[in-house]
N, C-alpha and C positions, 0 to 999 in steps of 0.2 A: 504493500500500500504506500509506504514512504517513498520507495523508488518511483512508483507510478506518479505520485504527486510532484516529485522533483523533476521527472521527465516532462510533465505537463507545464511546469513553470519555466523550464529551460527552453521548451519549444512553444513559446507563447503564441506566436503567429498561427501555427498549426492548430493549437488548442482553440483559439478564438474563432478560427474559420469553421472548424467542426462544430463548435458550440452554436454559431450563427446559423449554419445550414440545418443542424438538428432542430433548433428552435423554430425556424421558418417551416420546416416540414411538419413538426408536431403541432404547431398552431393551426396550420391549414387543415391538417388531418383531423385534429380535435374539433375544430369548428364544424367541419363536414359531418363528423360522426355525431356530435352533439345535436346539430340541427335535424339530422335524419331521425335519431332516436327521440328527440324532443317532440317531433311531430307525432310519432307513435304514442308517446306518453300522453300528449295533449288529446289526441283522438280517443284514447282509452278513457281518459278522465271524462270526456263529454259523453261517450257511449254508456259509461257506467251510471250516468244520471237518468238514463231512459229506462223505464220499466217495460216499455212496449217494443215490439218488432219495428225497426225503422222502415221496413217494406210496407207496413200498415199505418205509418205515422206520416201525416201530411202537414206541410208548412204553408200557411196562407198569407199572401200579401194583398193589401187592399189599395184600390185606387178610386177615389171619390171625386166627382166633378165639382160639386159644391162643398168646399172645405168646411164652411160654417154649419152645414147640415150633416157633416160627417159623423158626429156623435150619435145622433138618432139613427142615421142610415146603417152604420156599422153595428150598432147595438141590435137593431131589428134583424139584421142578417145573422148575427150570432144567436139570437133567440130562435130563429128558424132552424138553425143547425141543432140547437139543444133540444128542440121538439122532436127530432128524429131519433128514435131509440137505438138505431144501428150505429150512432156516433157517440164518441166521448170527446169533448172539446174543452179547451181552456187556453187562456193567454196570460201574459205577464208584462211588466215593464219595470225597468230600473231607472229611477229618477231622483233628483234632489228637490225636496219640498220644505216648506216652513210650517212650524206649529206655533200657535200663539204663545203657549206657556213657556216655550224654550227661550224666548227673547230675554227673560230675566233669570234664566237657570245658569247661575255662575259655574257650577261644577261641569255641566254639559258643555258650555262654551269653552272652558279651559281645556277639557279633554279633547275637543275638536281642534283647538289651536295647536295642541301638542301633536295630535295625530296627523294633521295636514301641514305641519311646519315645512316651509320651503316650497309649497305648492300654491296655486291660485286660491285654493279653498281656505288657506290660512286667513285670508282677508274676509271670508264669509263663513265664520264658524257656526252661524245659526242654521245653515242648511243641514237637513237630515237626509242622508242617502237612504232611500226607501224602495223596497221591492213590493209592488202591488201585484196581486195575483187573483185569478179566478180560482176558487178552492178546488174546482173540478180538475185543474191541471195536476193536482197531486195524485191523480190516477194515471198520469202519464210520466211524471217526473219522480224519481226516487228521492224521498225526503222523510225526515223523522216525524213530521206531523201528518195528520190525515185531514180530509175535507171537513170532517165533523169538528175539528179543533178550531174552525173559523166561524162557528155559529155566533149569532149576536149575543151579547152579554146584557142581561136585564138586571138593573139594580136601582132601587128607590124610584121605581116608575120611569126610569130613563133607559134608553137603549144605546149600547156602545159597540163599536166594531173592535174585535180583538186585535191587539198589537203585540207582536213578538220582537224582542230586542236581541241584538248580537251580544256575544259574551263580554265585549268591552264595556257595555252599559249596565252590567249586573249590579255594580256598586253605586250607580248614578241614579237609577230610577227604582222606585218601589212597586211591587205588584199592586194593581188597583189604581195606579196613578192615571189621571185622565189628561189627554192631549187633544187639542182642537186644530184641525187642518186649516191653515189660514185662507186658502183660496176658495174653499167651498163650505167651510163650517162643519164638516163631518167630525164626529167625536169618537175618540179611540180610547180604549182602556188597556193598560199593560197587563197582559195575561200570562206571559212567561218569558223565559230566556232560552236562546239557542245555544247548544254546546259549541265550544270553541272549535273552529275548523269546519263548521257546517258550510257547505257550498251550494251555489245556485248557478243556473245558466247565465252566460254573459248576454249583453244586448245583441251582439253578433254571435250566433249559435256556433260558429267555428272557432271562436276565441276561447281561451282557457276559462273554466268555470271561475266565478268570483266567490270570495269568502264573505260570509255574512257577519263576521266578528264585529264590524263597525257599521252595521246597517240595521234598519227596521224592516219588518216583514208584516204585511197586513193585506186583507182582501179589499177589492174595489168597493166603494160605497155606492149608494143609489145615485148620488150626484155624478159620480164618475161615468155612469152608464151613458149619459147624454152629453158629456163634455167632449168636444171634437178633438182637442189635443190629446186627451187621454186615450180615446179610441184609436186615433191615427197612430199613436205610439205603439200600439200592439201589433201593427202590421209587421209581418215577418216573425212575430213572437206569439202568434196564435196558431195552435195545433189541433188537428182533428185525427182521431183514431178510428179506423174501420177495417174489417177483414174482408170487405167486398173487393172485387177486382178493381185495380187502380183506375182504369179508364172509366168504369162505372162511377166510382167515387168522384173523380174529377168532373165528369159531366153533371152529376147530381148537384155538386157544390156550386157549379156554374149556374145551374137552373134556379137555385135558391136566390140568386140575385135578381130574378124577374121582378119587374115593377120597382126596383130600387136603383137609384142613380149612382151606381157603382160598378166596378169591375173587380174581379178577384183572380189572382194567379195561384194555382194549386200545384204543389210540387212535393213528391215523396222525399222524406228526409234521407232515405238511402241514396237517392239520386244526388242530393246535395253533398253527401259525404263522399260519393264516388268522384264527383267533379273536383272537390277540394283535394282529395287524395291524388288525383291525376296531376293537378297543377303542382303540388308539392313534390311528387315523385319526379316530375320533369326537371324541376330546379335542382333536386338532389343529384340526378344523373350528371348534370353539368358540373356541380361542385365536386363530385367524386372523380370525374375525368380530370379536372384541374388539379385536384389534390394528388391524384396518381402521377401526373406529369411532374409536379414539383417534387414528390417523394423520389421518383426515379432519377431526376436530375441531381438532387441532393445526394442520393446514395452513390451515384457515379462520381460526383465531385469528392465526396469523403473517401471513397475507395482510392481515387487517384492521389489525394493528399496523403493518405496513410502509406500507400505504396512508395511514393517518392520519398517520404520521410524515412521509411525502412531502408531504401536503397542508399540514402545519404548517410545513414547511421551504421553502415557496414563495419567501419573500424570499431565503433563503440561496442557493437554486438560481438565482434571477434575477440576483443579484449575481455569482455564479460565471460564468454565461453571459455577462453584460455585460463581465466582465474577460477573456474569451477562452476559457473552458472550453467544450468541445463537449458536446452531449447524450450522445454516445457515451462520453466520459470519465466523466460523471456516472453513467451506467448501469453502466459497468464498476466504478466505485467502490462502488455499491450491491451489485453482484454479489460483489465481494471481501469486503465487510462480512459478508454473509450466509454466504458460503463459509467464512470464518474461524470464525464462530460455530458453524456446523454441523460443521465439522471438529473443533472442541474437543468439541462434544456427542457426536460419533461416537467419539472416542478415549476419553472418560470412560465412555461407554455400554459400549464393548467391554471396558474394564477392569472395570467393575462386573459385567457378565455373566460374565466370566472368573472373578471372585472368587466369584460365586454358584455357578457350575457346578463349581468346583474346591474347594469346601468339604469338610471331613472327612466330612460327612454323605453326600456323593455319591462316596465313594472308589472304589466299584466301577465308576463310570462315567467316571472321569477320563480314561482313554485314549480313550474314545469322544468325549468333549467336546473333547479336545485336537485330535483329527483333524478334527472338525466345525468348530470355531472357526477353525482355521488354513486351512480350505479353503472350504467352502460358506458359512459365516457371514460371513467376511471379504469374500468376493466379493459376497454379497447386500447387505451393509452399504454397500459402495461404490456399487452400482447404486441402492440406496435413496436414498443421499445425492444422487445426480445427479437422480433422479426428483423427490425432495422439493424440491430447489433449483429445478428447472424449474417445478413447480406453484406454489410460493409467490412466485415472482418474475414470473410472467406479467402479473398485474394491475398491480403497482407499476411495473414497467418500461414497461408500456404507457402509464401515466399520465405518467411522467417523459419519455417520448419525445415527448409533445405539448406540453411546456413551451417557451415563448418568453420572452425577457427582457423586452421592452417590455410586453406584456399583463400579465405577472406584477407588474412594478413599478407599473403603473397600479392593478392590483387591490389591491396592498398599501397604496398611498397614498390609495385611495378611502375 
């Protein structure tokens, strides 16, 4: 080990070149591997949230000519779907809202300011990120609560909508506390808290699921049913389940728009997933090709560097052999040198890729990348190191194995 380190320090130029080439190779390979497996991780996280077969799950997008009448129009359309016993349907929306009582809630405002420090939300701590749902969607999405958990709460002659809070708010709000939604006056009562790590679908269904740790969860109110912004926001996040043939379902859902000033696009979720997978796989093939070219060029460069170094150090190797060093010891010394350099390159590469993937710009993907980097990527990096080490050392070690002290000394003195 000591001789290997001394050799590395003595041949600084060679060491730095191998370190740089290995770093570039590992970074590109690690980015490619991470993105490829991150996609699979992300896709699995999304699919795990669905209780239903995606072949029988349809995503609906709404287009309404008269935007201000969209609330009543879309609600009427959803009611027609709900009246058909062959369908299970429901929608959701993730949005920021204001509750009257929170304006003077010092603990809540302080918590939000800490949570959103460094983001635009830091200047608007009153906003409550809330997931509004049709309770029936819980027959489609895997979730710890059931539709029955969203029944109206009757207390002292008043009716309240149930409100579930993320784990961050457990010490901030008490059960039974009442909140009033500012824009429509709907009243909510805190009914329970969600376990930490509970997740929900993103606004974009192909994005990683969102954690509800710092969010509210509640059903739509009667007022929401006719609000045009609320109903339009469910476009693309309203789903219908049916085991009828796809063409029949699509035609029927189109027919239900009859006499309504709207159009609807019906698409199976399985088709969405296939298109999304195809686009990602196409990008991955390009990344793999580029990474392969860089790995090959780097390996050839390192092989050439090590080979030239061995040829230039003939006298040194001859003297070592003459003083009792075996060729096996010399080969192990070279192996240790390259192993140390590549280990350093691998550690720095992993740290760099981690910093890239965990940047604020990729906040929505942090959980996906953490899972991927700690499992698939780390394993792949170790295997890549072993393979890379084998490839770059085959030729140099082969040359070194044929060295003999006497011929080398004659060659050097000639």
